[in-house]
C-alpha positions as a printed Julia matrix, in Angstrom:
287×3 Matrix{Float64}:
   0.0     0.0    0.0
   1.43    3.35  -1.0
   0.86    6.84   0.35
  -1.33    8.83  -2.04
   0.29    7.22  -5.06
   3.85    8.15  -4.11
   6.21    5.39  -5.19
   8.84    4.43  -2.63
  11.92    4.14  -4.81
  15.3     2.63  -4.01
  17.55    5.65  -4.54
  21.01    6.58  -3.37
  19.69    9.95  -2.2
  17.5     8.22   0.34
  20.63    6.88   1.99
  22.7    10.05   2.11
  20.93   11.32   5.22
  22.29    8.5    7.37
  25.48    8.99   9.34
  27.75    6.04   8.46
  30.71    7.15  10.59
  32.32    4.89  13.15
  32.12    7.59  15.8
  29.47    6.94  18.45
  27.15    9.9   18.09
  24.94   11.71  20.56
  21.84    9.78  21.6
  18.53   11.33  22.63
  17.92   10.75  26.39
  14.54    9.18  25.64
  16.42    6.57  23.61
  18.44    5.51  26.66
  17.69    3.36  29.64
  16.72    4.93  32.95
  20.03    3.76  34.39
  21.92    5.62  31.67
  19.86    8.74  32.29
  20.62    8.76  36.0
  24.27    8.03  35.44
  24.87   10.84  32.94
  22.46   13.62  33.87
  20.92   15.32  36.86
  17.24   14.8   37.51
  16.51   18.5   37.04
  18.12   18.53  33.61
  16.35   15.38  32.56
  12.95   16.67  33.56
  13.35   19.86  31.54
  14.54   18.01  28.43
  11.96   15.25  28.72
   9.11   17.75  29.07
  10.08   19.41  25.79
  10.86   16.32  23.73
   7.95   14.19  24.92
   5.29   16.47  23.44
   5.78   15.19  19.91
   6.19   11.52  20.82
   3.08   11.33  22.97
   1.07   13.05  20.28
   2.14   10.5   17.68
   1.66    7.44  19.88
  -1.66    8.61  21.29
  -3.14   10.31  18.23
  -2.31    7.51  15.79
  -0.62    9.92  13.37
  -3.88   10.84  11.64
  -5.86   13.98  11.1
  -9.3    13.44  12.61
 -10.71   16.95  12.57
 -11.5    16.8   16.28
  -9.73   16.26  19.6
  -9.91   12.54  20.38
  -8.33   10.68  23.25
  -6.85    7.37  22.1
  -5.85    4.45  24.27
  -2.16    3.56  24.01
  -1.08    0.44  22.16
  -1.51   -2.56  24.52
   1.59   -3.66  26.39
   2.77   -7.01  25.02
   4.97   -8.65  22.39
   3.24   -7.93  19.08
   3.46   -8.84  15.43
   4.07   -5.47  13.79
   4.93   -3.78  10.53
   6.83   -0.55   9.96
   4.5     1.9    8.25
   6.24    5.28   8.51
   9.73    6.71   8.59
   9.93   10.47   9.03
  13.17   12.44   8.74
  12.85   15.2   11.36
  16.04   16.99  10.35
  18.74   18.61  12.46
  17.98   20.94  15.37
  19.94   22.35  18.29
  19.59   20.47  21.55
  19.65   23.12  24.27
  20.47   20.63  27.01
  23.56   19.29  25.26
  24.52   22.46  23.4
  24.97   20.57  20.14
  22.94   19.74  17.07
  21.16   16.42  16.64
  19.46   14.77  13.66
  16.38   12.75  14.58
  14.14   10.32  12.78
  10.7     9.02  13.78
   9.74    5.4   13.09
   6.17    4.11  13.43
   4.78    0.58  13.46
   1.22   -0.73  13.23
   0.05   -3.71  15.28
  -2.47   -5.4   12.95
  -3.79   -7.94  15.45
  -4.75   -5.29  18.02
  -7.71   -3.26  16.78
  -8.82    0.03  18.31
 -12.31    1.43  17.75
 -13.1     5.08  18.34
 -15.64    7.69  17.26
 -14.94   10.83  15.26
 -17.49   13.5   16.04
 -19.16   14.94  12.97
 -18.56   18.58  12.04
 -21.2    21.08  10.96
 -24.08   18.72  11.68
 -22.53   15.67  10.02
 -23.14   12.34  11.79
 -20.47   10.81  14.03
 -18.25    8.2   12.41
 -16.98    5.03  14.07
 -13.5     3.96  12.98
 -11.74    0.66  13.63
  -8.03    0.32  12.81
  -4.85   -1.29  14.17
  -3.02    0.38  17.03
   0.16    2.24  16.12
   3.24    3.05  18.19
   6.34    5.06  17.34
   9.87    5.74  18.49
  12.33    8.61  18.04
  15.97    7.86  17.19
  19.13    9.8   16.67
  19.72    9.36  12.95
  22.98    7.45  13.12
  24.16    4.01  12.11
  27.44    4.4   13.98
  28.66    1.53  16.12
  26.7     1.44  19.39
  23.9     3.79  18.31
  20.41    2.81  19.45
  19.07    2.86  15.91
  21.77    0.52  14.67
  21.25   -1.8   17.64
  17.49   -2.0   17.0
  17.99   -2.52  13.26
  20.5    -5.31  13.84
  18.15   -6.94  16.32
  15.34   -6.59  13.76
  17.46   -8.11  10.97
  18.68  -10.92  13.19
  22.31  -10.22  12.37
  24.9    -7.45  12.49
  25.59   -5.13   9.57
  28.67   -5.77   7.49
  30.64   -2.68   6.37
  29.25   -3.17   2.85
  25.68   -3.34   4.11
  26.14   -0.16   6.14
  27.39    1.75   3.1
  24.53    0.45   0.97
  21.77    0.75   3.57
  18.55    2.17   2.15
  16.18    3.43   4.91
  13.16    3.18   2.61
  13.39   -0.61   2.89
  12.31   -0.35   6.52
   8.85    0.84   5.48
   6.58   -2.17   5.05
   8.99   -4.61   6.74
   7.41   -6.95   9.35
   8.86   -7.65  12.79
   8.03   -8.32  16.42
   7.98   -5.4   18.86
   7.9    -5.45  22.64
   5.64   -2.62  23.88
   5.64   -1.53  27.51
   3.58    1.08  29.35
   5.21    3.84  31.34
   3.47    6.43  33.56
   2.86    9.84  32.06
   4.72   12.76  33.51
   2.73   14.54  36.25
   0.27   16.2   36.32
  -0.97   14.0   33.47
  -2.37   10.61  34.38
  -2.41    7.3   32.57
   0.38    5.64  30.6
   2.26    6.05  27.35
   3.3     3.13  25.12
   7.0     2.68  24.3
   8.79    0.25  21.99
  11.49   -1.47  24.04
  12.8    -3.94  21.46
  12.44   -4.94  17.81
  13.11   -8.53  16.71
  12.62  -10.65  13.57
   9.43  -12.55  12.82
   9.64  -16.13  14.11
  10.46  -18.66  11.39
   7.31  -19.72   9.56
   5.13  -16.93  10.96
   3.52  -14.46   8.57
   2.47  -10.89   9.35
  -1.08   -9.85   8.4
  -1.46   -7.46   5.44
  -0.65   -3.81   6.07
  -3.62   -1.56   6.87
  -2.24    1.99   7.24
  -0.63    3.62   4.2
   3.15    3.62   3.87
   4.87    6.97   4.38
   8.54    7.72   3.76
   9.49   11.36   4.3
  12.96   12.68   3.55
  14.49   16.13   3.69
  17.02   15.13   1.03
  17.04   17.17  -2.18
  14.88   15.47  -4.77
  12.94   13.42  -2.19
  11.27   16.17  -0.15
   7.48   16.08  -0.54
   5.47   19.07   0.68
   2.17   17.17   0.6
   3.44   14.58   3.09
   4.62   17.39   5.37
   1.25   19.14   5.12
  -0.55   15.92   6.1
   1.56   15.33   9.23
   0.2    15.92  12.7
   1.06   19.29  14.2
   3.73   17.83  16.52
   5.86   16.21  13.81
   5.28   19.03  11.35
   6.59   21.58  13.86
   9.73   19.51  14.45
  10.45   19.25  10.73
   9.9    22.96  10.11
  12.38   23.88  12.86
  15.17   21.85  11.24
  18.2    23.2    9.4
  17.36   21.06   6.39
  13.88   22.53   6.04
  15.27   26.05   6.32
  17.67   25.17   3.5
  14.75   23.97   1.39
  12.92   27.27   1.94
  16.08   29.24   1.16
  16.57   27.38  -2.1
  12.95   27.94  -3.09
  13.48   31.65  -2.47
  16.76   31.75  -4.36
  18.94   32.32  -1.29
  22.22   30.41  -0.64
  21.96   27.46   1.71
  24.41   25.9    4.13
  24.35   22.69   2.12
  25.51   24.5   -1.05
  28.73   25.44   0.71
  29.62   21.84   1.5
  30.97   19.17  -0.84
  28.63   16.34  -1.71
  29.22   12.89  -0.25
  29.88   10.04  -2.71
  26.8     7.98  -3.48
  26.61    4.79  -1.4
  26.84    1.5   -3.22
  23.79   -0.72  -3.62
  23.56   -3.32  -0.85
  22.37   -6.25  -2.95
  21.1    -8.2    0.09
  17.55   -9.3   -0.74
  17.31  -12.12   1.82
  16.78   -9.79   4.79
  14.05   -7.17   5.48
  16.38   -4.24   4.69
């Protein structure tokens, strides 16, 4: 299933956004364990950062990444080990992290859980009747966009693949291949930050499908959004929820896109282009 007729192509440009360096890059605190948080940062600093960064993630996990036309409270994805399928990968671009005093490049990954169905009601507008909708639960996770050794994204991808990346696979990695790929995800519930009540769903691990098990057909449309030149799609950005859209529009890459549209020089034009990665050629694994 494709997103509004947009073909997800296997292009080198789609791979240029990924950091292939061997240096272990900065990792978002939400992508670390509680023990790592407490070891590296003070509680006061964590609370301030978590309050800012959690707004977008809770919106995506709770609002199912869809425009409903009304404020609806959704239940979080049930806590359990689920059959899942990646349905969206959103490049959020590079922004300054005030807590760390350095820039970070984030990506948002979303999965649907086809065997867990959520039913809710959309209130009609302007006298229209209410509409009942039933669809699979969705859950997402933010990552630092890095495939460097030890990064959380690389660890999850290797766990998902069932084997480590070779140097050749890293250089040829195409992130678009993640969209549509099946897996198993372990979802846990964590308490919301006070004064809010209830829980938020978080993906703790991603593993391969057990041998012989098949994932149900995909229900939600596939979405791959890139800020790379030639792949940027304004319509996808316009259709995003307000939380993700705001993150993208604050990024350096989006500012460069606007500058180019207006005929102004961009930061990217002053830098040499990276050589195109080689094709991976590994068709026996999900990506």
